[in-house]
C-alpha positions as CSV (number, residue, x, y, z in Angstrom):
1,M,59.6,74.4,248.0
2,C,61.2,73.2,244.9
3,A,60.0,69.7,243.5
4,F,64.4,68.9,242.4
5,S,67.8,69.3,243.2
6,Q,68.6,73.4,242.0
7,G,71.5,70.8,240.4
8,E,68.7,69.2,238.4
9,Y,67.0,72.4,237.2
10,R,70.6,73.9,235.9
11,E,71.0,71.0,234.1
12,R,68.2,70.9,232.1
13,T,68.5,74.4,231.4
14,S,72.2,73.3,230.4
15,R,70.4,70.7,228.0
16,L,68.1,73.5,226.6
17,R,71.1,76.5,225.7
18,Q,72.8,73.3,224.1
19,Q,69.7,73.2,221.3
20,M,70.1,76.7,221.7
21,T,73.6,76.3,220.1
22,E,72.8,73.8,217.2
23,R,69.3,75.8,216.3
24,G,70.6,79.3,216.8
25,I,69.0,80.8,219.3
26,D,70.3,83.6,221.1
27,A,66.9,84.3,223.5
28,L,64.3,81.4,224.1
29,L,61.3,82.1,225.1
30,I,58.9,79.7,226.7
31,L,55.3,79.9,227.1
32,N,54.2,76.5,228.2
33,E,53.4,76.6,231.8
34,G,54.7,72.6,232.2
35,N,57.5,74.0,230.5
36,M,58.2,76.7,232.9
37,N,58.3,74.7,235.9
38,Y,60.3,72.1,234.4
39,L,63.4,74.1,234.2
40,T,62.4,76.1,236.7
41,G,60.4,75.0,239.0
42,Y,57.5,77.8,239.2
43,A,54.1,75.8,240.0
44,G,51.8,78.3,239.5
45,Y,48.6,77.5,237.6
46,S,47.8,81.2,235.6
47,D,49.0,80.1,231.7
48,Y,45.6,81.9,231.2
49,V,47.2,85.5,231.2
50,P,50.6,86.2,229.3
51,Q,54.0,84.5,231.0
52,L,57.0,82.8,230.2
53,A,60.5,81.9,230.9
54,L,63.5,83.4,229.2
55,V,66.8,81.4,228.7
56,C,69.5,83.9,227.3
57,Q,72.5,81.6,225.8
58,D,75.3,83.1,228.1
59,E,73.4,82.3,231.7
60,E,73.0,80.0,233.2
61,D,69.9,80.4,235.3
62,P,66.8,81.3,233.1
63,W,64.5,84.5,234.0
64,L,60.9,84.4,235.0
65,I,58.3,86.9,233.9
66,L,54.9,87.3,235.4
67,R,52.2,88.8,235.9
68,E,52.8,91.2,239.5
69,M,50.0,88.5,241.4
70,D,51.5,85.5,240.9
71,I,55.5,86.5,241.8
72,V,55.0,85.2,245.9
73,A,54.4,81.3,244.3
74,A,56.9,82.0,242.0
75,E,59.1,82.7,245.0
76,A,57.2,80.2,246.8
77,T,58.2,77.0,244.5
78,S,61.2,78.0,242.3
79,Y,64.5,77.6,242.6
80,L,65.1,81.1,241.1
81,P,66.5,84.1,242.9
82,Q,64.1,87.0,243.6
83,S,66.1,89.3,241.5
84,R,65.4,87.0,238.3
85,I,61.5,86.6,239.2
86,L,60.2,89.5,237.1
87,S,57.1,91.3,236.4
88,Y,54.5,93.2,234.4
89,P,51.8,96.1,236.3
90,E,47.9,94.3,236.7
91,K,46.3,96.8,234.9
92,Y,47.3,94.6,231.4
93,I,45.2,91.9,232.5
94,G,41.7,91.5,231.2
95,S,42.3,95.2,229.1
96,G,40.6,95.9,226.2
97,Q,43.2,98.7,225.2
98,L,46.7,97.4,226.7
99,T,48.5,94.0,225.7
100,A,50.8,91.9,228.3
101,W,52.9,91.3,225.6
102,K,54.0,95.1,225.5
103,P,55.9,95.0,229.2
104,I,57.2,91.6,228.8
105,S,58.5,92.3,225.4
106,D,60.0,94.7,227.2
107,L,62.0,93.1,230.2
108,V,63.0,90.5,227.3
109,R,65.0,93.3,225.4
110,E,66.6,94.8,228.7
111,R,67.6,90.9,228.4
112,S,68.8,90.4,225.1
113,K,69.6,92.2,222.8
114,S,69.6,89.6,219.9
115,S,67.6,89.3,217.3
116,R,67.8,85.5,216.9
117,I,64.5,85.1,219.4
118,G,63.4,81.3,219.8
119,V,59.7,81.4,220.5
120,E,56.7,78.6,221.0
121,L,54.7,79.4,218.7
122,S,51.7,77.6,220.2
123,G,52.2,79.0,223.4
124,K,48.3,79.4,224.9
125,M,47.7,82.8,225.1
126,L,50.3,84.4,222.4
127,G,47.4,84.3,219.4
128,V,47.7,86.9,217.0
129,K,47.4,89.7,218.3
130,G,50.7,89.2,220.9
131,H,52.9,87.5,218.2
132,A,52.0,91.1,216.6
133,A,53.2,92.4,219.7
134,L,56.4,90.4,220.1
135,S,57.3,90.5,216.7
136,K,57.1,95.0,216.4
137,S,58.5,95.4,220.0
138,F,61.8,93.4,218.8
139,G,61.5,94.6,215.1
140,V,61.8,91.2,213.8
141,S,58.8,89.5,211.3
142,E,59.3,86.1,212.2
143,F,60.6,84.1,215.1
144,I,62.4,80.7,215.5
145,D,59.4,77.9,215.7
146,A,60.8,76.4,219.5
147,D,58.0,74.3,219.9
148,G,59.4,70.9,220.8
149,M,62.5,71.4,222.0
150,V,61.7,71.0,226.0
151,S,59.2,68.3,225.2
152,T,62.7,66.8,223.6
153,L,65.0,67.3,227.1
154,K,61.5,65.8,229.0
155,A,60.5,62.8,227.0
156,I,63.6,60.5,229.4
157,K,63.0,60.8,232.9
158,S,65.7,61.4,235.7
159,P,65.3,59.1,238.6
160,A,63.9,61.8,241.0
161,E,61.0,62.0,238.1
162,L,60.6,58.4,237.9
163,T,60.2,58.3,241.8
164,Y,57.2,61.1,241.6
165,M,55.8,58.9,239.2
166,E,55.4,56.2,240.5
167,Q,54.3,57.7,243.7
168,A,51.5,58.5,241.5
169,G,50.9,55.8,240.1
170,K,50.2,54.0,244.0
171,I,48.1,57.3,244.0
172,V,45.9,56.4,240.8
173,D,45.6,53.5,242.1
174,K,43.8,53.6,244.8
175,A,41.9,55.8,242.7
176,M,40.5,53.4,241.1
177,Q,40.1,51.1,243.2
178,V,37.4,53.2,245.7
179,G,36.1,54.2,242.6
180,R,35.1,50.9,241.1
181,I,33.7,49.9,244.4
182,A,31.2,52.7,244.5
183,I,29.6,52.0,241.1
184,S,26.4,50.3,242.0
185,V,22.5,51.0,241.8
186,G,21.5,53.6,242.8
187,A,24.8,55.0,243.9
188,R,24.2,59.2,242.1
189,E,27.1,59.7,239.5
190,C,28.7,62.3,241.2
191,D,28.9,60.9,244.9
192,V,31.0,58.3,242.5
193,A,33.1,61.4,240.9
194,A,33.4,62.7,244.7
195,T,35.3,59.6,246.0
196,I,37.3,59.1,243.1
197,S,38.7,63.2,243.8
198,H,39.3,62.5,247.7
199,A,41.8,59.7,246.8
200,L,43.2,61.4,244.1
201,H,43.9,64.4,246.5
202,A,44.5,62.7,250.0
203,G,46.8,60.6,248.2
204,T,48.3,57.3,250.6
205,P,49.7,58.2,254.1
206,E,53.6,58.5,252.8
207,F,52.3,60.8,250.2
208,P,49.7,63.3,249.3
209,G,48.3,63.6,245.6
210,S,48.9,67.4,244.1
211,A,46.5,69.6,242.7
212,S,44.8,67.9,239.1
213,R,43.6,68.8,235.8
214,G,40.5,66.8,236.1
215,F,39.9,63.2,235.2
216,A,37.2,61.3,232.2
217,M,34.2,59.5,233.7
218,N,31.5,58.7,231.1
219,V,28.3,56.4,231.8
220,G,26.5,54.7,229.3
221,S,24.9,51.9,227.6
222,P,27.8,51.9,226.4
223,A,29.7,54.3,227.7
224,N,31.8,54.9,224.4
225,A,31.8,59.1,224.7
226,V,35.1,60.2,225.4
227,H,36.4,63.1,228.1
228,L,32.7,63.6,229.3
229,A,31.9,64.7,232.7
230,W,29.9,62.6,235.8
231,T,26.2,64.2,236.1
232,D,23.4,63.7,239.0
233,E,22.2,60.5,237.5
234,K,21.6,57.5,239.5
235,Y,23.4,54.2,238.5
236,K,21.2,51.6,236.9
237,M,21.4,48.0,235.9
238,G,23.1,47.2,232.6
239,C,25.0,50.7,232.3
240,Q,29.7,50.8,231.9
241,T,31.8,53.6,233.0
242,I,34.6,54.4,231.4
243,L,37.4,55.6,233.8
244,E,40.4,57.9,232.8
245,L,42.1,58.7,235.8
246,G,45.4,61.1,237.0
247,A,46.8,61.2,239.6
248,F,50.1,64.1,240.4
249,R,53.0,64.5,242.4
250,H,54.2,67.7,241.8
251,R,52.3,67.9,238.8
252,Y,53.8,64.7,238.1
253,C,50.9,62.3,236.8
254,S,50.3,59.1,236.0
255,A,47.3,57.7,234.6
256,L,45.1,54.7,234.5
257,S,41.8,54.0,233.0
258,R,39.5,51.3,233.4
259,T,35.7,50.0,232.2
260,V,33.5,49.4,235.1
261,F,30.4,47.3,234.1
262,L,27.4,47.1,235.7
263,G,25.8,43.2,235.5
264,E,26.4,40.8,233.4
265,P,28.2,42.8,230.7
266,T,27.4,41.3,226.8
267,A,29.4,39.1,224.7
268,R,30.4,41.5,222.2
269,S,31.4,43.7,225.4
270,R,33.7,40.8,226.6
271,H,34.8,40.7,222.7
272,V,35.8,44.3,222.2
273,H,37.8,43.8,226.4
274,Q,39.5,40.8,225.3
275,A,40.5,42.5,222.0
276,C,41.7,44.7,223.8
277,L,43.7,43.7,226.2
278,D,45.4,41.1,224.1
279,G,46.6,44.5,221.7
280,F,47.0,46.2,225.1
281,L,50.0,43.4,225.6
282,A,51.1,43.5,222.4
283,A,52.1,46.6,222.9
284,F,53.2,46.4,226.1
285,D,55.7,43.5,225.4
286,A,57.3,45.2,221.8
287,I,58.6,48.0,224.1
288,R,62.0,48.1,224.6
289,P,65.0,50.3,224.4
290,G,65.5,50.8,220.2
291,V,62.6,50.1,218.5
292,K,60.6,52.5,217.1
293,S,57.3,53.9,218.4
294,D,55.8,53.0,214.7
295,D,57.5,49.0,215.9
296,V,55.2,49.0,219.1
297,E,51.5,50.5,217.0
298,R,52.3,47.8,214.5
299,A,52.7,45.4,217.3
300,F,49.3,45.8,218.6
301,R,47.8,46.2,215.2
302,H,48.8,43.3,214.6
303,E,47.0,41.3,217.4
304,F,43.8,43.8,217.4
305,E,42.9,44.3,213.7
306,P,41.9,40.6,213.3
307,R,39.2,40.7,215.9
308,G,36.7,42.8,214.0
309,V,37.5,46.2,216.5
310,R,37.4,49.4,215.0
311,K,40.3,51.8,216.8
312,E,41.9,54.6,215.1
313,S,43.1,57.0,217.0
314,R,46.8,56.3,218.7
315,I,47.7,53.8,221.4
316,G,50.2,56.0,223.8
317,Y,51.9,59.5,224.5
318,S,54.8,60.7,226.3
319,I,53.4,61.3,229.7
320,G,54.8,63.6,232.8
321,I,54.2,67.0,233.5
322,D,50.9,68.2,233.7
323,W,49.5,64.4,231.9
324,T,50.4,64.8,228.0
325,D,54.4,66.5,227.6
326,G,54.4,66.9,224.1
327,G,56.8,64.0,223.7
328,P,56.4,61.3,221.0
329,S,53.5,59.2,220.2
330,I,52.8,56.0,219.3
331,Q,51.8,55.6,216.5
332,H,51.9,54.9,213.0
333,G,55.0,56.7,211.2
334,D,56.3,58.0,214.1
335,E,60.0,57.1,213.8
336,T,61.0,57.5,217.5
337,V,63.5,55.4,218.8
338,L,62.5,54.4,222.8
339,H,65.1,54.8,225.0
340,A,65.2,54.0,228.7
341,N,63.5,55.8,231.3
342,M,60.8,57.1,228.8
343,T,57.5,57.5,230.0
344,F,54.3,56.2,228.3
345,H,50.4,56.4,228.6
346,L,49.5,53.0,227.1
347,I,46.5,54.2,226.2
348,I,43.9,51.4,224.4
349,G,40.2,53.6,223.4
350,I,37.0,52.3,221.6
351,F,35.4,55.1,221.2
352,E,32.4,54.0,218.5
353,K,28.5,54.3,217.6
354,T,28.1,50.4,218.9
355,D,31.4,50.1,221.2
356,G,32.7,51.9,223.7
357,Y,35.9,50.8,226.4
358,I,39.0,51.9,227.4
359,F,42.0,50.3,229.0
360,S,44.8,52.1,230.3
361,E,48.2,52.2,232.3
362,T,51.2,54.6,232.5
363,I,54.5,52.4,231.5
364,R,58.0,53.1,232.0
365,V,61.1,51.7,228.9
366,T,63.5,50.0,231.4
367,D,66.7,48.7,230.2
368,S,64.7,44.9,230.2
369,G,61.4,46.5,228.5
370,A,58.1,48.0,229.5
371,K,57.3,48.1,233.5
372,S,53.9,49.6,234.8
373,L,53.7,51.4,236.5
374,S,50.1,50.4,238.3
375,N,49.4,47.2,239.9
376,M,45.2,46.9,239.0
377,S,43.7,44.4,237.9
378,R,43.3,44.0,234.4
379,D,41.1,41.8,234.1
380,L,37.3,42.1,233.3
381,L,35.5,44.9,235.9
382,V,32.4,44.4,236.7
383,N,29.7,44.9,239.5
384,C,26.9,43.1,240.7
């Protein structure tokens, strides 16, 4: 069953074809699986094998080209008719001699004879050999770099997309609450993670969670490593836990991060928390249509830098399908102008030798400013 109406999918492709006209592209090869989902509804998780969506300038609907095994999943989740879902034989998977890019390129050439071909060149499975196989098949030395074209479309969310993200926001709040409560002396880290995972997937009585790409949970004194998972160690008094969670509805993500202290935090930890919170709020208050991403980052730095806490990484990025959706970042030098219904993961992460802390929320740009998709407390979280 499709997550959106046929009309919404076709409107997305129409806007993409307008970009193709501006770039002189007749056929566009979409390799990013999240982008394939955005254009067609295909909801499989098979980006470890060659696959793509083909958008032709003179056709209303895309084509899907997948391995044979994925056809049933595409028919179940995409709005496309069976006639526009194509496949190549399974013998090309895992072969040291054969490349699936050969039959894929043959299927593309049957539908477009143009040499003005755009390709998402950073596609996960393309690689040097895949690029060489496509180039040989099409008889071109290079393709038009199409990276970022679909991400530009995804930056501003539709009402239906925002609904899914708001639902995911309620789910991730619940998961953070139950995870925070589960942290106690003697509890195993893996049991806390299991509690969180159950909440992320069970969702709420109104709507369930969807398949996710996991979450980060690092425990330490301080917890200053990024994107680590849990262990089977038991909690001890005096440690802290960094939780970076993401809940999903139809692949649309709302992320939420908090740091939980087991026992009384040190004076330094309290200082880092306050610096992060004040910087977050300064950035949050600066967000509104018409300002630039760089302006938001500058507001954060003005409040944060005098506190004597080091942070070199960006403070936010566009969020949507599959979490990070390839859109703008909130960082120094990003000149993207913010528009209503953009969504960002506004994240203040500190990962230094002596300091570890994380605080984040998923926010929506509204006509009157920023709106958080979370109702989680912003107070320092301390479990006794």
